[in-house]
N, C-alpha and C positions, 0 to 999 in steps of 0.2 A: 365242553366245560373249560373254563379259563382260570388261570392263576397269575398273580403279579408278584414280582420280587425285584428289588433294586440290584442292579449289576449282576443279574442272573435270571434263571427261569425255573419254574417248577413244571414237571411233566405229569400230566393227568390224563389217563385213558389213551395213551399213545399220541396225544396232541398237547401242545403247550402254548401258552400265550405269555410273552415276556415283556417287561419294560426295562430298558437300560438307561441309566443316567450316565452320560459321558461328558468329559470336559474337553473343550476345544480351545486352543490358544490361537488367537487371531491377531495378526499384525496389520495395523491400519496406518497408512502413510498420511501424515498431516502435511498441509502445504508447507513447503520449505521456508525457513526463516533464516535471517542473518543475525549475527551477534547474539547467538542463543545464550551465551553466558556473559553476565555483566562484569565489567571491569571496575576496579575500585576507583571511585571518583568520577565515573562516567555519568554524563547528564541523564536524568530520568524525565521522559516526556510522556504525557498521556496520549490516548488514542488520537490519531490525526483529526484535526478540525479544519473547516473551511469557512471563510466569510468574505463578503465583498466589502472592500475598504476604499474610501475616497480620501484624497489628500486633505489634511487638516490645515495646510498652509493658507492663511486668509488671503494672501496676495495673489493666489492663483485664480480666484474667482473673477469673472464668471465661468472660466473654463479650467477644470481641475482634473488631474489624472486619477484613475481608479484601477484597482487590481484585486486579484483573489489571494487572500492570505491562506497559507497552508502550513500547518505546524503540528508535529506529534508523531507518534508511532504508527506505522502502516499495518493495519489489521484487516481481518476478513470483511469488515463493514466499510472500509475506506472507499471502495469503488461506489457503493450506494450513496455515501455522503457527498462525493464529488458529483455524481449524477444529479443529485438534488440541487446543488449550488449552480450547476450548469443550466438547469431548468430555470432558475431565478435569473441567471445572466441573460438568457434569451439569445438573441442574434448578435449580441455584442461580442467582441474579441478582447477579453481582458487577460493581461499577462498574469502569471502565477509567481508569487514571491514565496519561496518555500524553505523550510528548515525541518530536518527529520533525522532521528537516530537510527532509522531503518525499520525492519519488521518483516512482514510476509512478502516473499518474492513474487508469488503468483498474483497476489492482490496488487503489488506495485506494477506489474506488467499490464494488468487490466486497466489501471489508472492511466498508465502511459499510452495505451492505445486510444483511450477516450480523449486524451489531450492532443495527440497527433491528429485524430480525426477532426477536431475542432480548430486545428492550426494555431494553438496557443503558444506564446513565448514563456520561458521560465528563467528566473534568476534565483540564485541562492542568497537568501537574506532574511531579515527579521522585520517585523512591523511593531512599532510602538504606538499604542492606541491613546487617543485623547478622549477623556471621558469614559463612556461605557466601553467595555471590552468583552469578547466572547467568554472570558473566564468569569465574568460577573453575572449575577442574576438581575439583569437590567435590560432595557431596550434602548438602542441608540436613538437619540432624539434630535441630533443636529441636522440630519437630512430627512426630508419628508418620505423618501422611499425606503428608509430603514437601513441604509448603508452605514457602516462604522466609519469613524473619522480616525485617521492615523498618519504616521510618518514611516516611510521605508528606510532601512539602513542595512549595510552589509557586514558591519563589524561583528566578529565573533560567530557568524552563522556557519552552520555545517550541514553536510548532506552525506550520511554514512550508510554503509551496508546495503540495504535494499533501496534506499533513496535514489542512488544513481540510475536505477532502472526507470524511475519516473522522470528524472532530469533528462535522460537520453531522448525523451519523446518531444521535447520542446522544439518549436520551429527555430526560434533563437534561443541559445543556451548560454547564459552568462554567469561567470564566477569571478568576482572581484578579488583583489589581492588580500582582502581582509576576511574572506570566506574560504572554506575548504571542502574538498570531496574525498571521502575515504572508502576503501574497499577491502574485502576479505572473502574467505570461503563461505559457501552456503552450508548451513547446518540443517540437515533433514531430521525431523523429529518423528520417531515411530512410537505410537502408543499401542500397548498390549491390552487386550480385553479377554477375560476368561468367560467363555460362554458355556452354559449348561444346557444340553438339549436332551430331549426325551424321544426315544425310538420305540415304537410298538411293533412287535412282529409275532408271527404265529409259526410254530413248528408243525410242518405237515410231512409225514413220512420221513422224518429225520432231516428235513431241509427247512431252512429259515426263510420265511416269506415276510418281507417288511410291509407293514400296514401303513404307517405314517411316521413322520418325524417333525417335532416342533421344538422351538427354543423356549426354555422355561426360566432362564435367568442370565443376566449379564453382570459382570463385576470387573472394575478396573484392575489391571495386573501390572502396573508400572509402565515406564517408557524408557527409550534410549535414543541416543543421537548418533548420526553418521555424517561424515563430510565427503565421502567418496560418492560422486554423482554417477548415475547410470548414463550410458551412452545416449539414450533417448532424451534424457533431461538436458544433457549438455548440448545436444543438437537444438533443443528448444531455445536455450539461451542464445546460442549463436545466431539462430534465425531471427530472434527478437531484435538483437542489436544491429544485425545486417539490415533488417527492414527499416530501422530508424536512421540508417545512414551512418552508423557508428562502426568504427573498425572492430571486427569481432575478436581481434587479438586481446581486447580488454577482458574477455572471459578467462583466458590463461593467466592474466595479471591478477584477477580476482582470486582464482583458485590456488595461486601460489602463496597466498597469505593465510596463515593459520586463523581459524575462526576466533580464537581468543585475542587476536591482534587486529589492528587497523593500520592500513598503509595509506597515508595521505598522498594523493597523486600530485606530482609536480606540474608546473605549467607546461613543460615539454611533453609530459605524458598526456595531459589534457588535450594538447594540440595533436599529438601523434595518433591518439585514439579517436580524434574528431569529436570528442565529448563536448567541447565548447565550440560555438559557431563563430566566435570572434572575441575581441577585447571588450571590456565594459563590466558593469555591475547593475544593481537594482536601480540606480539613478537613471540608467538609459531606458528603463521601462516605466518608471513611476515618478521621476522628478518633475517639478512644475514646469521646467523649461521645455519639456516635450509638448506642452500645450501653448507655448508662446510662439512657436515657429509655425510656418505655413508650408505645406498643409499640416494641420495638427495631427498628433498621433491618434490612432483609432480608439484608444482607451481614454480619450479626453471627454469629459462630461461638461456640457454647457448649462449653467444655472441661470435661468432667466428670472428677472425681478418679479414678473407678474405671477403672484402666488407661489414663488420659488419653484416653479415647474422645472423638472430636470429633463434635459434632452441629451441623449447619448448619440455620439457619432457611430455609425455602423458601416463605414466604408469597408 
């Protein structure tokens, strides 16, 4: 014969069956993020977006440069978005012109590995679109293949927090005098979940024999942040930058800056950490002059008059 009671048991005929409802506080580590707390006046960007852009300068035709525009906050879905645009890019090697206020560090490192595998260059900059832009509900119609038309420029562009992890992956890495890179500590966010579980057991000769246990409910129980990294995660960061050819001392520089602040790296620091590969800015990757020289840059697209067919160089 069996009986059931919450948080206790009833004894019947020397044998008892009990149901216990217990509460378990579980800590779940969410992927580390940077700049967890917004500063007053800080720029607010939406989730990172990608698009293939071709120079809108008429004089560059029939050979015009094109690039991948990347802008926004780095989130869990950012690697999947980049993977999609790389599929559209095919065998071409288009440079990335990027601006970001940071976001998820693990996602940034995933994106970085994809970029390095494809051997793509990166410059910190912005894109001004002509006509339709990715922020509008329209389809670009200037080019038959659906590329957006735009102009690259470096003024006021920034790469903050988790963004330098992506930037570090470029084959060529350019930051002009009118753009900046900023770093600070990683903020790890821990979420707490209150789990209710049910355990059935039977008392046999005074001893408890567990029959089964199952979860019967979950409820959020708040979250908290920490900036002290585990030894294992710090080693992960060091290995990432070392693998990208960046001076791993940059990790200590990042961790020395409180999460609520941002430290803009000087040119001397960019050089010392090998974060930049040389002088230059977005114009070295996407200005029309790179298609006027011989040999033309690999990201130049030749527009032939017959049916406006687009032919991309893939050297």
